[in-house]
N, C-alpha and C positions, 0 to 999 in steps of 0.2 A: 611250820606250814607252807605248804607249796602251794602256790596256783597254779596246776598245771597248764601250759599252751594258749596262757592269758597273755594279755597285752597291758602296758604299761603307760596311758597316754600325759603328758606333761605340759600344761597351759602355758604360756609367759609372757605377759604384758605391761609392760613398761609405759610412767606416765613423766612430765614435768614433775618435778614435788612443790606444789603448794602449800604456803606455811598461811595460818592465821595469827595472826599475833593482837594481843593484848592493846586494848585502846592504848593503855599508858606506855606499852612498846613503842608505839607507832609513830607516837606523838616524841618519844625521844629518840627516833633511827640516827644518828648522825651523819649518815651516808645521807651527799646531795647530789643527786646524778644531774641534777641540771646546773652544777656551777659552770657558770661561763666563763670566759678570756676575753670577750668583747668588751668592750665599753658599749652602754646603755644610754638612753636618753632620759629614762625616769627607772630606777630602782626599785627590787623588790622589796616586800614588808619584811621585818625583822625575822630572821628563823627565832625556831622555839618560843615565837615571843618575844624574846628578847631574853629572856632565861634570867640570871639575877641580874642586868643590868637595869637603874631605874631610870624611867622613859626612854626607853631604846628608839623611839620611833619622835622624839621631841614634839608630844603633839600635847604636851604642859610647860610651851616654850623652852628654857633652859635648865628646867627642875633635875636637879642631881648632880648636872654638870659644873663648873666650877674654871675658872682661869689657871693655869699652870706656865708658868714662869713668867713670861712679858705679853703683849701685847691686849688686846678685848676678846670675849664673843659676845654670838648673837645668833638669835633665830631667824633663818628667814624660808621663805615658801616657794615653793618654784609657781613654774606657770599651769601645773597640773595640781595644785595645791599638797604637792610633798615637801614636807616639815623636816628643815635640815640642818645643822650649825653651823657658823663660821667662824675660823680661827683669824684675826686680821692683827696687823701692829707687830709681826714677829722679830723676832733679832736672834734665836738661837734654834736649831734645829727641833730640840724636843717643847719648844715654845705651841702654846694652845689651849686643849682644853684637856680636860681628865674626871677621872670617877673613880671614887675608893670602894674595891669590893672586898671580902674577906674570902680567900683560899684557903680548901682545908687539904691536910697534909693525905695524899692516895688519891684526890680524885684527879679525875682528866676533864680538862678546861676547850672546848672550841667554840673559836671566836672567830666573829664574821662582822667585817662595815662597807657601806660601798662611800669612796671618794670621788673627790673632784678637788680640783686645782683651778684659780682663777685665769691663769695662765703657763701655757706651756707644758711641759711632762718632767716626774719625779718620780724616785723609788719612796713609798709612803711606809713605814711598819710600824707594828703595832709592839707595845715595849710595858713588861710591866715590871714596876718598881716596888722595890720592897727595902725593909733595916735603912730606909733615910738615901741608898747607893746603891744599889745591887737593879743593876739592870737585866732583865732578861726579856730576849724578841720573839716574836710568838708570831711571825709571821710579816711577809711583804705585797705590795703588788706597786705596776706604777702606773701611776691615776694620772689624770689629760685635763686637760680644760676641754669643755665641750660634753663629757659626757661621762657616766659616772663608771669606776672598777669596784668591780668585790674583792675584799681582802680577806683570804682564809686562813685559818692558823687556831694555835692553839698552843695549851702549854699541860705538862703532869706535874700536880703542886709536890713538892718531895719538903714540902714545909707546911706551917696551918699558921699564918699570920693576916696582916691587911695588906695589899697589893693594889698602886696607883695605876690604874690604866691610862699610857701617853701612847701620842701620836706622832711620830717623827718624820722628817722629814728635808733634806740636805738642804734643798733651797727654801730659807725663812722669809725671804723677801714678799714672795705671792700668799696669798690667803689658801687657807684647807679648808676644805669643806667636808662633811661628814653626816650618813643617811644611814637609820638601820642599823644599828651600833647590837650585836648579841655578843654572850658569853654564858653558855652553856654548860653546867656541869653533869657527870656521868661517874657512876660507882664504877668502878672496875666488874663487878658483877655484870653491870648492866653493859656496859662495853664486852666483856666476854661474851654475855649471852647474845647481842646482835653480832658478832660474829661466825656464832655457832650458826644463828638462825640465815642468813648470808652464806655460809658454805653449803646451809641445806637448798636454800633458793637457787644459788650459781653454778654449786659444783660436782650436784645432785641428783639423782634423779629414785623416784620411787620403780620399785619391779615385784612384782606379784607373780610369784610361782601356785599354779592348780595344778594338783595330780592326784588324776582320775585312772579307775582301766577304760579299757575302752568301752566299756557298758553305761559309762560314764559314773559308775560308781565310785565315791570319794575314795583316797588312803589317806587315813588320819594316820599319822605318824612317819611319815616318807619324810628322808631327812637329805637336804640338799647341801651338799660341802660346795662353796665359793671360793675361788683364788684370783683374784687380779694378774693377769700376763702383760698387760702395760696400762700405764695414769695417760689416762687423755691428757693431763694438767702436766705442763713439764717440770720436774723439779731434781736439778740434778748438782753435780758439785764440781769445783775446777781440778783439772790434773795439768802433771807436770812431769818433767823428764823421766821422773824416777822409776814409771811406770812402766818402760821399755825394758829392766831391767828387772825390777822387785817384782818376784810369784809373787808374796804375801799381801803387798798392793793393790796388784792387778784382781786376785780373789778378793778383796774387802772392798774396790770399786766395783765390779761386775755384779756384785750380787747386791748392790744399791742401788747402783742409776744408770739412765741411759739418756740422761744429758749432760753435758760440761761445755765448758772454755779451759784453752789452754792457758795456761799463767801468764808466759812468757816469749813461749817457743815461737809464737808466728811471727812475733813482731819485728819489725824493720831492723832493730838494734841486733836481732838473734840472726838472723837470718843474712844481714849484710854487714859484719863486722868489719870487713876491709873493700871499700869502695870498689864498686865491680867483679867484685868475687861472693856469687848467692852461693846457701847454703840450707838446702832444705832437707836435709838424710832426716832429722829427728822429726820436726812436724810432718814430714811427710810419713814416719813410720809411727808417729802418734795418733794421725790416720787413720791408717789401716789397722793399727789395733781396737780402734773406735769402732769403724765398720766391722769388722769379724765379732763385735760383741754386740752389735746393736744401738749402738748409742751415739746420737747425734751430735754436732760440734759446733758451735759459733764460732766465730770467725774474730781473732782478735789479735791483734788492731791494724786495719793495712796504715795509719799514720797517725802519729800523737802529736798534738800542737802543744804541748810542753817544749820549751828548750833545751831542760835538763834530759828529757826521754827523747831524744836525737842517737842517731849512729854519731858516732864524735868525730866521725869526719866530714858529716855535711855541713859542719857548723862554721867552718873557713868557704865556704862556697858564695860564689855570688849570686844576686838573686835568677839572673838567666840558668845557672849550672845548678842551682837549686829546684826549680821548677823541673826542670829534666831528669835532675836526678829523683823527684818524687814520682814525677808522670812515670818514670821504668817502672820503680817499684810499685806503684799502684798496678801496670798491667804483668807484671812478674807475679805477686801475690793472688790478684784475682783473681787473673786468667786458669794460673795453675789450681786452685781450688773449686773455680768455677762450678756449679751446681753440685758441689758437694758438702756446702754447711745451710746450715737453716741462718744464718745471720751472719753481717760484718759490723761491725764498730768500725766506721769510716774515718771519720779525727776525730779520735778519742779526744776528751775531754778539754774543747773546745769552747766552752762556756767560762769555762775558767782561764783559758788560756790560748793567744794568739799565736804561734810563732810561723803559722806559714802566712797569716794574713800580713802582720808586720810584714814582711817580707816580699811578700808575692799580693798584697792586695786586700783587700777588706773582705773580696767574695771567694776568696782562697775554698773556704770549706764546701761551699755553695757547689763550686766547680769542682771539688773529690769525689762530691756526690753522684753530682751526673757522672761523673765518672765509672764509677763504682757501679752504678745503677746502669748503663749503657754495655759494660763486662759482663755482669754478673746479673739481669734484670727479674730473673724469677725468686730472687736473697732479698731481705728484707734488710734496709739501709736504717740502721742504729746511731745515735746522740748514743753517746754512753758518758757520764756524768759525776759525780761525786758530790753530798752535801745537799743534793736538791731537796730531799727528803727525810735527811737524818739530821739534820743539824742547823737549825731555824738562825742562827747568829750568822751563816753566811748568805751575805744580800747577794754576791756576783752569781751564784747558783741557783739562787732561789727559783720556783715555780715559772715566776713570769720572767725571770729574765730566759730560763730554760726555754719557753713558749719564744717568748721573742728570736733568740738564734734559731730556732726551729722553722717562722714563719721566713727569714731572713732568706735560709736553705730552697723551702716553699717556692717562694718568689721569686728567685732570679729565674731567669729567663729559660724556659725548655725542662723547667725542673717538676712541674703541675704533676707529673705522672710518679711520679719517683714514690716507692713501697717502700716510707721513712716508717722508723719507730723508734719508740721512748725506751731507752737505756739506762736505767736508777742504779747505781753501783751500788747504793746501802750499807755503807761503811758507816757503822756505830760507835764510836767513841763509849770512853768508860763513863759511867753514870745511867740513871734513870732513863729509857729511849721516850720519845719524845712520838708514842704514838700519837698522837693529837694532828701534829705538825706533819705525820708521817702522811696520815688517813687526809687530812685536807689536801695536802699538795699532789695524792693523788686524783682527788675529786676534782682536781683545777686540771691536770694532764689529762685524766679520761675526757674532759669535755674538747679534747684536738679529736677525737675518735680514734686516736692510733693506737694502735698495739702499745701495749707496755710491759716490759720486763724488770724484774729488779733483776742485778748480773753478775755481780759481785758481792753477796750479801754476808757480813761478819760481823761481829763485834767486839771488842777488847777485851783481855783478860782482865779480871776483877771477879771478886767473892762471888756475886748474884750472875753470872757470863750465863749458864747455863737458861736461867728464868727470864734474861733481858734476852736470849736468842729465841725462845722461844714464842714471846712477846712478839718481836719483830715479823718473823716468819708467818705467826698465823694471821698478823694485820696483813700482811703480802697476800697470803692465799685464800683470805675473805674477801677479798676488796674484786669488785665483779670488774675493776677494767684490768687488772694482772692477769697476764696470758701466761706467764712462767716465770723458774726463779734458778737463779742458779747461785748457790754458798762457794763465797773464796774461801775452803778451810779444808782441813785434811788430815792424814796421822804426819806422828812424828816422823816416823821411818821415810816422808819425802819430802821433810823439812819445814814443813806447817811447825809456826809455833804461835801463834796469835790467837786464832780460833783452832783449838785444836782437838779434833777428834774421837783419835787413838792415841794409844800410849806408844812407845819404843815395843812393844808385843802384841798392838793390835787389840790392847784391852781401851773398852770404851770408857773416856772421859765422862764427866756428866754431861757437856754438854754432846757428844756422841750418842749418849742413853737418847735425849732430845732429839736428834734429828733420824733415828731410828724409829722411837717412838711416831711421828709424824707420818714417816714413812709409811709404816704400818696404818695410823688412821687414817690420811688421805687414801687408801686405797687396796692394798698389797694383799690383807686379810691372812689367812684365809675364812671368811664368811660361815656357820653353820648354824641351820638354820631346822625346824621340825615341823612339818604342816599340822594344822589344827583340825577341827573334829569336823571342815568343810575340805579339808584335803587343800588349804591354802597356807602359803608362807608369802608374806608381805615384809621386803627388803627395801632401806634407803643404800643408795648404792652409788660410790665415786663414777664420773665419769671413765670412761674406760673398756678394756677387753677381757673379759674372764675365761675360766675354765669353769665350767660346771658338772658337780656328779651328781646325779639323784638315784637315793638309793634305799629301799623299805626294810622294815626288820623283820618282817613275816616273811618275805620273801627273797631269793637270791637274784634279783633282779637290778642291775646298776646299769645306770647310762650317762654317758657324757656327754656335753656340747658344747658350745662355744658361743657367747654374746656377748656383743659391742653396747655400752650403754651410755647414750651421749645425751645433751643437754636437749635438740629440739626434737625427742621422741614425744610424740601425742599418745598414739593408740599401734601396739604390734603385737603381734599374735604369734608363735610358734608352738604348733603341734609336734608332739617328737613320740613316738610309737615303739615300747621295749618289747621284744619276743622273748619270755621264757626257752 
């Protein structure tokens, strides 16, 4: 049947996706958007009511707590009548107080507590002790005298056994104070449910199509096919020089990704192997290829703070010569690519390392961030670091130390307006990823209000590599503060051998299957839906741009349109008329 000379009207409106959680799920939601990086005079009450901790707020003196190691413990009350526990007369770093808990294999545990010292400042860590001697760090904070600092962290239990919660402070002379301790367990099902709920709230919006004749008669059975043309969330992959000469690699990459970072080709030791002889031929060609294929590029990197990652020739320079060479490098690479990149990793890994600070003064990083910003003021300037959220055993790059370095750069004279951003490399080693520590770190870093990207995401080879890589990617994508993910992975023909996505014949590995699955799941589609008896189709779509085709089985009508789905949608109507 054909409807002669008729018109088909399509009404499209979108609304921000609002979810209604059960009270049980609301109570157990692990994100803490109010996580603070500042000291406060009086801390909040324990999260989740303390979880499985006995006497978390010390309302019953020190019931449930005992002395660990040397020293004494006692309860005290603040001027605002908040109760806390104090460890005095300590001799060793772990001396203080403890509590035993029962951990269950497979459970995810989120930890939080507020800390203060009787004088000075020091890094305080939460430590889980099991089997008599095994110590697992769960998080760190810089505690100070005169205010309370929040430690957030956690562990994923790969064992079922009792464990003792301890607190480590490098300076055993000072008193250690703690307030509002919490340890909340979550099943993997609860965790995944919350990830999915967060994705619905943060990454997607509801879309309604209403298909009618011009006379407002509904068209039941109309088909809508939606194909995403560009995602709003940057999800990309590293690229190296093999892209210039390998057509199979080019096809593989272009069919999947619109965001990239060059692995080595833009780095100083690649572009100036001999002092005074710069060669940008390869990164220029790679950037040209990226532009031709609509791929956005992160600039990686201007300088690297590790002594081992310098051009060999600059290690023999005097401080004045090094300062001149670094300034020349800064001006050369940033001016060359000004306005063409979406990010700069300015002084790479400057929390772990301090080559330029050692040679040029403690404010070297701050000076270079200022210089890069003034050369290219429209591009975000990233601190890019490893182990900040992926490995709880590394105190040096913990979220609190990362933030301390970030503040040094921000507070340097003239740097207040710099467009700083947080880059987290996210290289996970073998073993079960500690996504509790990852989430708590993201919560703390999010409190800075700066953009956060996972910049070099990977996971070491192991039997469960694909499963663990999916856990890491989902955790990043579901966190509201993360604004982009780039993976340092790829196909065998491009020389990738750690997190391998495709073999020598460009056949997917299991990890490659995960990446392709998430590309589809996070928006590329296509999505097909049929109008109900009211001519209505309701969908929840990831934010991005879409091509839409509408047809009806009883007519020859077909209409295409383009829509953009964004987080900020409140109500938008689009009327489309289709003539026979």
